[in-house]
C-alpha positions in Angstrom: 122.4 -17.8 -81.8 121.7 -14.9 -79.6 121.6 -15.8 -75.9 120.1 -13.3 -73.4 120.8 -13.3 -69.7 117.6 -13.5 -67.6 117.8 -11.4 -64.4 115.7 -12.0 -61.3 114.9 -8.7 -59.8 114.5 -8.1 -56.0 111.0 -8.1 -54.5 111.0 -4.9 -52.5 108.6 -4.0 -49.7 108.3 -0.2 -49.7 106.5 1.9 -47.1 105.5 5.5 -47.3 104.1 7.0 -44.2 101.4 9.7 -44.2 101.2 11.3 -40.9 98.9 14.3 -40.6 100.7 15.5 -37.5 98.0 17.2 -35.5 95.6 18.0 -38.3 93.3 16.2 -40.9 90.0 15.2 -42.7 86.7 16.8 -44.3 83.6 17.2 -46.4 83.5 19.6 -49.3 81.6 22.3 -51.0 83.7 22.5 -54.3 84.9 19.8 -56.6 86.9 19.2 -59.8 86.0 16.7 -62.5 89.6 15.6 -63.1 89.9 13.1 -60.3 90.2 9.4 -61.0 87.0 7.4 -61.1 86.5 4.0 -59.6 85.8 2.7 -63.1 89.5 3.4 -64.1 90.3 0.0 -62.7 88.1 -3.0 -62.6 88.6 -5.9 -60.1 86.5 -8.8 -59.2 84.4 -7.1 -56.5 84.2 -10.2 -54.3 88.0 -10.7 -54.4 88.6 -7.1 -53.6 86.2 -7.3 -50.7 87.9 -10.4 -49.4 91.3 -8.7 -49.6 90.0 -5.6 -47.7 88.6 -7.7 -44.9 91.8 -9.8 -44.8 93.7 -6.5 -44.4 91.3 -5.4 -41.7 91.8 -8.6 -39.8 95.6 -8.1 -39.8 95.1 -4.6 -38.5 92.8 -5.8 -35.7 95.0 -8.7 -34.8 97.8 -6.2 -34.2 95.5 -3.9 -32.2 94.2 -6.8 -30.1 97.8 -7.6 -28.9 97.7 -4.2 -27.3 94.2 -4.4 -25.9 92.8 -1.9 -28.4 89.3 -2.1 -29.7 88.9 -3.4 -33.3 88.4 -1.0 -36.2 85.3 -1.0 -38.4 85.8 -1.1 -42.2 84.7 2.3 -43.7 83.1 2.5 -47.1 84.8 5.8 -48.1 86.3 5.2 -51.5 89.2 7.7 -51.4 91.7 5.0 -50.4 90.8 2.9 -53.4 91.0 5.9 -55.8 94.5 6.6 -54.4 95.6 3.0 -54.7 94.4 2.9 -58.3 96.5 5.9 -59.2 99.6 4.6 -57.6 99.3 1.3 -59.5 99.0 3.3 -62.7 102.0 5.6 -62.0 104.1 3.1 -60.1 105.1 6.1 -58.0 104.4 5.9 -54.3 103.2 9.2 -53.0 100.8 10.8 -50.4 99.5 13.1 -53.1 97.4 12.5 -56.2 98.7 13.6 -59.6 96.6 16.7 -59.3 98.2 17.6 -56.0 95.4 16.5 -53.7 96.5 15.7 -50.1 94.9 12.6 -48.6 92.4 14.6 -46.5 91.3 16.5 -49.6 90.6 13.3 -51.5 88.9 11.8 -48.5 86.6 14.7 -48.3 86.0 14.8 -52.0 84.5 11.3 -51.6 82.2 12.4 -48.7 84.5 11.6 -45.8 83.1 13.1 -42.6 85.7 12.1 -40.1 89.4 12.8 -39.4 91.8 10.8 -41.5 95.5 9.6 -41.2 97.0 7.5 -43.9 99.5 4.7 -44.3 100.7 3.7 -47.8 102.8 0.7 -48.8 103.8 -1.1 -52.0 105.5 -4.3 -53.0 107.3 -4.2 -56.4 110.2 -5.7 -58.3 113.3 -3.6 -58.5 116.9 -3.8 -59.7 119.9 -2.2 -58.0 121.5 0.6 -59.9 125.1 1.8 -59.8 124.4 4.4 -57.1 123.3 1.7 -54.6 119.7 2.6 -55.1 116.8 0.8 -56.8 114.6 1.4 -59.8 111.3 -0.3 -60.5 111.1 -3.0 -63.2 107.7 -4.4 -62.4 106.4 -3.4 -65.9 109.3 -5.3 -67.5 108.5 -8.5 -65.7 106.2 -9.4 -68.5 109.3 -9.8 -70.7 110.0 -13.4 -69.8 113.1 -13.5 -72.0 114.8 -10.9 -69.7 113.3 -11.2 -66.2 112.0 -13.9 -64.0 109.4 -12.5 -61.6 107.1 -14.8 -59.6 103.6 -13.6 -59.5 102.8 -11.7 -56.3 100.3 -13.4 -54.0 97.9 -10.6 -52.8 97.3 -12.2 -49.3 101.0 -12.6 -48.7 101.6 -9.0 -49.8 99.0 -7.7 -47.3 100.6 -9.8 -44.5 104.1 -8.6 -45.4 103.2 -5.0 -45.6 101.3 -5.1 -42.3 104.3 -6.8 -40.6 106.7 -4.2 -42.0 104.5 -1.4 -40.8 104.4 -2.9 -37.3 107.9 -4.3 -36.9 110.3 -2.7 -39.4 109.1 0.9 -39.3 111.6 2.6 -37.0 114.3 3.3 -39.7 111.8 4.1 -42.5 109.3 6.3 -40.7 110.1 6.6 -37.0 107.3 4.1 -36.3 104.7 6.4 -37.8 102.9 3.5 -39.5 102.9 1.5 -36.3 101.6 4.4 -34.3 98.8 4.9 -36.8 97.7 1.2 -36.6 97.8 1.4 -32.8 96.2 4.8 -32.3 93.5 4.3 -29.6 91.3 7.1 -31.0 90.8 5.6 -34.4 87.4 4.0 -34.9 87.3 3.1 -38.6 89.7 2.4 -41.5 89.1 2.5 -45.3 91.4 0.3 -47.3 92.4 0.7 -51.0 94.1 -2.2 -52.7 95.3 -2.2 -56.3 97.6 -4.8 -58.0 98.7 -6.6 -61.1 100.8 -9.7 -61.3 104.0 -7.9 -60.4 103.0 -4.8 -58.4 100.9 -4.4 -55.3 99.9 -1.3 -53.4 97.8 -0.8 -50.2 96.4 2.4 -48.9 95.1 2.5 -45.3 93.0 5.6 -44.3 92.5 5.5 -40.6 89.5 7.5 -39.5 88.1 9.1 -36.3 84.3 9.1 -36.3 83.0 10.9 -33.2 80.2 13.1 -34.5 76.8 11.6 -35.1 75.5 11.3 -38.7 73.1 14.2 -38.4 75.7 16.9 -37.8 75.4 20.2 -39.6 78.0 22.7 -40.8 76.7 25.9 -42.2 78.7 28.7 -43.8 77.3 32.1 -44.8 80.0 34.5 -45.9 82.4 34.5 -43.0 80.0 33.1 -40.4 80.3 29.4 -39.6 77.9 27.3 -37.5 78.4 23.7 -36.2 75.6 21.6 -34.7 76.4 18.0 -33.8 76.2 15.4 -31.1 79.3 13.5 -30.0 79.2 9.7 -30.5 81.5 8.2 -27.9 81.2 4.4 -27.8 84.5 3.9 -26.1 83.6 6.3 -23.3 86.5 8.8 -23.7 84.2 11.5 -22.3 85.3 14.1 -24.8 84.9 17.9 -24.3 85.5 20.3 -27.1 88.7 22.3 -26.5 89.2 24.5 -29.6 88.7 24.7 -33.3 91.6 25.3 -35.7 91.6 26.7 -39.2 94.3 25.9 -41.8 94.9 27.4 -45.2 96.2 25.4 -48.2 97.0 26.6 -51.7 94.8 25.0 -54.4 96.3 21.6 -55.4 98.1 21.5 -58.8 100.2 19.0 -60.7 103.2 21.2 -60.0 102.5 20.8 -56.2 102.6 17.0 -56.8 105.9 17.1 -58.6 107.5 19.2 -55.8 106.2 17.1 -52.9 105.5 13.6 -54.2 108.5 12.0 -52.4 107.8 13.5 -49.0 106.9 10.9 -46.3 104.6 13.2 -44.4 102.0 15.9 -44.9 100.1 18.4 -42.9 97.2 20.9 -43.3 99.3 23.8 -44.4 99.4 27.0 -42.5 97.6 27.3 -39.1 95.9 30.7 -39.3 93.2 30.7 -36.7 92.3 29.1 -33.3 88.8 29.5 -31.9 88.1 29.0 -28.2 85.2 29.5 -25.9 84.3 33.0 -24.8 86.1 34.3 -21.7 84.7 36.6 -18.9 84.9 40.3 -19.9 87.9 40.9 -17.7 90.0 38.2 -19.4 91.5 37.7 -22.9 93.5 35.1 -24.7 97.2 35.7 -25.2 99.3 34.4 -28.1 101.5 31.5 -26.9 104.7 33.2 -28.3 105.7 36.2 -30.3 105.8 35.6 -34.0 103.0 33.1 -34.2 101.3 33.3 -37.6 97.9 32.3 -36.2 95.3 34.4 -34.3 93.3 33.3 -31.3 89.7 34.5 -31.3 86.6 33.8 -29.1 83.6 32.0 -30.5 80.3 33.9 -31.0 78.5 30.9 -29.5 80.0 28.0 -27.5 77.3 25.7 -26.1 78.3 22.2 -25.0 75.7 20.1 -23.1 75.5 16.3 -22.6 77.3 15.6 -25.8 75.5 18.2 -27.9 77.6 20.8 -29.7 76.4 24.2 -30.8 79.2 26.4 -32.0 79.3 29.6 -34.0 82.3 31.7 -35.0 83.2 34.3 -37.6 86.3 34.3 -39.8 88.1 37.7 -39.3 88.2 40.0 -42.4 92.0 40.1 -42.0 92.2 36.4 -42.9 92.3 36.3 -46.7 90.8 33.0 -47.8 90.3 33.9 -51.5 91.5 31.2 -53.9 92.5 29.1 -50.9 91.4 25.8 -49.3 90.2 26.4 -45.7 90.1 23.4 -43.4 88.4 23.5 -40.0 89.4 20.9 -37.4 87.5 20.3 -34.2 89.8 19.2 -31.3 88.7 17.7 -28.0 90.2 16.5 -24.7 88.9 13.8 -22.3 87.5 14.5 -18.9 87.6 12.4 -15.8 84.7 11.2 -13.7 84.5 14.6 -11.9 84.2 16.4 -15.2 87.8 17.8 -15.1 90.4 17.5 -17.8 92.2 14.2 -17.4 95.8 14.9 -16.0 97.0 11.8 -17.8 96.4 13.2 -21.3 95.8 16.9 -20.5 97.9 17.8 -23.6 96.4 15.1 -25.8 94.2 17.0 -28.2 92.0 14.5 -30.2 90.7 15.6 -33.6 87.0 14.6 -33.7 86.4 15.7 -37.3 87.3 18.3 -39.8 85.6 20.1 -42.7 87.2 21.7 -45.7 85.8 24.7 -47.6 87.0 25.0 -51.1 86.9 28.7 -51.9 86.5 28.6 -55.7 89.0 30.5 -57.7 87.9 33.7 -59.4 
């Protein structure tokens, strides 16, 4: 009689931080049809809603300990799309298989804020000879070989949240923790995907500071932004500058080359737009060799929370076949209307907008 040994794999909590450094988020004007659809995975909608609100409660419990306001659950679906794909591939990454960065996917699904992402998974693994691990979650269904207790989704959420808050220094230099405790975040969209032996959670933390009726208009190289700042926590924001970043178009090759990185950014900073100066003054580059250019806005009107900006992309900036992302940064002011000394270098991204310049 053939007797097979039955192994019990380790249950591994894995975190993968997505920090957008000083940049992120969007809306878009170009789209591909190859992205995953929500229908790729079907869950009991009530159960999924309960899990999301449970995850939200754990986040807000941690924020409450530090006297931070609670976050609101966002209805943006990018986090769920991302979680679905990770469950399918069993490969934890900040990028989609098509090479989309989180802020691209967020914008594809009509995200209108600024986004920073945490990702975590719980899966069964076995140690290999090189003192690493390899995933065996899909083999847990073979009861003759492995013994894998079914993962409880609520315990998984609690364990991931605890790891992000209290076991994050070695993994990610406390990036997850800092994201959870970021005082400027207002919302979070949560993606949860799972089977009996694998669980993944995507947290897209969002900054929403522009009112719902804001307008961004682009005609050739001329861009206009009209909006009103929504500031429920009374940070008293004043627009400081607008930055533009260039990304290559996302591809599957880009995913393969970057899928294991534990951070991402907007790509190359190419342009910074600031308010017009008096005729006898001009902006000076911060240091020699900077790859970005500083220009003055054509229009820079800020009054009682209303924003009316207009600027022109220089002809020297080649955006053909590129993804151009605009990020609006602000600072806080004190009661006298001056920039707060306490956080004078703290630039807060209020929103961003990505222009997908279609390939010819």
